[in-house]
C-alpha positions as CSV (number, residue, x, y, z in Angstrom):
1,M,98.6,166.9,217.6
2,A,98.3,164.2,213.8
3,K,97.1,166.4,210.9
4,Q,93.4,165.3,209.8
5,T,93.2,163.1,206.7
6,L,90.1,162.9,204.4
7,N,89.3,159.5,203.1
8,L,85.3,159.3,202.3
9,G,85.9,156.3,199.9
10,K,86.3,155.7,195.9
11,R,83.5,158.2,194.7
12,W,82.9,160.9,192.1
13,Y,83.3,164.5,192.2
14,V,82.6,167.4,190.3
15,L,85.2,170.0,189.8
16,H,84.4,173.9,188.4
17,T,86.9,175.2,185.9
18,Y,87.0,178.1,183.9
19,S,84.5,177.8,180.9
20,G,85.9,176.9,177.4
21,Y,89.3,174.9,179.8
22,E,87.2,171.9,180.3
23,E,89.5,169.3,177.8
24,N,92.5,171.2,179.0
25,V,92.0,170.6,182.7
26,K,91.5,167.2,181.7
27,R,94.5,166.8,180.4
28,N,96.2,168.6,182.9
29,L,95.1,166.9,185.8
30,E,95.7,163.0,183.9
31,Q,99.6,164.7,183.7
32,R,99.7,165.4,187.5
33,V,97.7,162.0,188.4
34,E,100.8,160.7,186.7
35,S,103.5,162.5,187.5
36,F,102.1,162.5,191.2
37,D,102.0,159.0,191.3
38,M,98.2,159.3,192.3
39,G,96.9,156.8,190.1
40,D,95.8,154.7,193.4
41,K,94.1,157.5,194.6
42,I,92.7,159.9,191.3
43,F,90.7,156.6,189.0
44,Q,88.9,158.5,185.9
45,V,88.9,162.3,184.3
46,L,85.4,162.7,182.7
47,V,84.2,166.0,180.1
48,P,80.4,165.4,180.4
49,K,79.4,165.3,176.3
50,E,77.1,164.2,174.2
51,K,76.0,163.9,170.4
52,K,73.5,166.3,168.9
53,I,72.5,167.1,165.4
54,K,72.4,170.5,164.4
55,I,71.7,172.3,161.1
56,K,75.2,174.2,159.7
57,N,75.0,175.8,156.3
58,S,71.8,173.9,155.7
59,K,72.6,170.9,156.0
60,R,72.4,168.2,159.3
61,V,75.4,167.6,161.3
62,E,76.2,165.6,164.2
63,V,78.4,167.9,166.9
64,E,79.4,166.3,170.5
65,E,78.4,169.2,173.2
66,K,79.6,169.6,176.3
67,I,76.6,169.1,179.2
68,F,77.6,171.0,181.9
69,P,79.9,173.8,180.4
70,G,82.6,174.9,182.8
71,Y,82.6,171.4,184.9
72,I,84.0,168.2,184.4
73,M,84.1,164.9,186.8
74,V,86.8,163.0,188.7
75,E,86.0,159.6,190.1
76,M,88.7,159.3,193.1
77,V,89.5,158.6,196.5
78,V,89.8,162.4,198.4
79,T,92.7,162.5,200.8
80,D,94.9,165.6,201.5
81,D,97.4,164.7,198.9
82,S,94.6,163.7,195.9
83,W,92.7,167.0,197.0
84,Y,95.8,168.8,196.8
85,V,97.0,167.6,193.1
86,V,93.4,168.6,191.8
87,R,92.9,171.6,193.5
88,N,96.1,172.9,192.5
89,T,95.8,172.0,188.7
90,P,95.5,174.8,186.5
91,N,92.2,176.6,185.8
92,V,90.3,174.5,188.4
93,T,88.6,176.8,190.2
94,G,87.7,174.2,193.3
95,F,85.2,171.3,193.9
96,V,81.5,171.7,194.1
97,G,80.7,171.2,197.6
98,S,80.2,173.4,200.9
99,G,83.5,174.7,202.5
100,T,86.3,173.1,201.6
101,T,85.5,169.4,201.5
102,P,84.2,168.2,198.0
103,T,80.5,166.7,197.9
104,P,80.2,163.3,196.1
105,V,77.8,162.9,193.8
106,D,74.6,160.5,194.4
107,Q,76.0,157.3,192.5
108,K,72.3,157.0,190.5
109,E,72.8,160.3,189.1
110,V,76.5,159.3,187.6
111,D,74.7,155.7,186.5
112,S,72.4,158.5,184.5
113,L,75.2,160.3,183.3
114,L,77.4,157.6,182.4
115,K,74.7,156.3,180.0
116,R,74.0,159.7,178.6
117,V,77.3,160.0,177.3
118,S,78.3,156.6,176.6
119,G,77.0,157.3,172.7
120,D,75.7,153.8,172.6
121,K,72.9,155.3,170.5
122,A,72.5,157.4,167.8
123,P,71.5,161.3,168.4
124,V,68.0,161.3,169.0
125,Q,66.4,164.6,168.1
126,K,63.1,165.2,169.9
127,I,60.6,166.6,167.8
128,D,57.8,168.8,169.5
129,F,55.8,170.1,167.0
130,E,52.0,169.1,166.4
131,I,49.6,169.1,163.2
132,D,48.1,172.6,163.4
133,D,51.3,174.8,165.5
134,V,52.1,178.0,163.8
135,V,56.2,178.2,163.1
136,R,58.1,180.4,161.8
137,I,61.0,179.0,159.3
138,V,64.7,180.2,160.2
139,D,67.0,178.5,158.3
140,G,66.8,177.8,154.5
141,P,65.1,178.7,151.4
142,F,61.7,180.1,152.9
143,K,63.8,181.9,156.2
144,N,61.3,184.2,157.7
145,F,58.1,182.8,156.2
146,E,55.6,181.5,159.1
147,G,53.5,178.1,157.8
148,K,51.0,176.1,159.9
149,V,52.5,172.2,160.7
150,S,50.5,169.4,158.3
151,Q,52.8,166.6,159.0
152,V,55.4,165.6,161.6
153,D,57.5,162.8,160.9
154,H,59.0,161.7,163.9
155,E,61.9,159.3,162.6
156,R,63.2,161.2,160.0
157,G,63.5,164.1,162.1
158,R,61.0,166.3,159.4
159,L,57.7,167.9,159.0
160,K,55.7,169.6,156.2
161,A,54.1,173.1,156.9
162,L,51.7,174.9,154.9
163,V,53.5,178.4,153.6
164,S,51.3,181.0,152.2
165,M,53.3,182.3,148.8
166,F,51.3,184.3,146.1
167,G,48.5,183.8,147.5
168,R,48.5,180.1,148.2
169,E,48.9,177.8,150.4
170,T,51.5,175.2,149.5
171,P,53.3,172.7,151.6
172,V,56.8,172.7,152.1
173,E,58.9,170.1,153.8
174,L,61.7,171.0,156.5
175,D,63.8,169.8,158.8
176,A,62.8,170.3,162.3
177,L,65.7,172.3,163.1
178,Q,64.7,174.8,160.8
179,V,61.8,175.9,162.1
180,K,60.6,177.4,165.6
181,K,57.4,177.7,167.4
182,I,55.3,180.9,167.6
């Protein structure tokens, strides 16, 4: 009796890895593809990341953050050989899917994700504050003060809040990352 051979065509699959080892797994898998001569079955390995803006030491910093920590994506044709090479890469805990057969990711989702990670556009900071929202300042010289939003600048990612100091309301300009809604 012949051994069953998997072949579902060239599709994207999700691999579960130990969290924090995504880049390591990507590097190891790419080396294994080369050494096992699997370039015709395993095409791309992707750690989905996107650029975000964070506040560090009171400064805006652009950082790359993993979209799905603990997961990487692989574009491949699943055969017994390619499955074995991927599955036995160090720090890979398995394919996402039921049983031993990996489940391919829907192409629309892949296209959407690839567009998101391509980095064509500058990181956008979504500001979900409105005038009259009550906020607590979480960073900067006015940390732990509360205020009421009086102005929102979506393009610059900033807002003005009226903070009560010495018995008067004082307008303070803040980065949207420096405040949290109460």
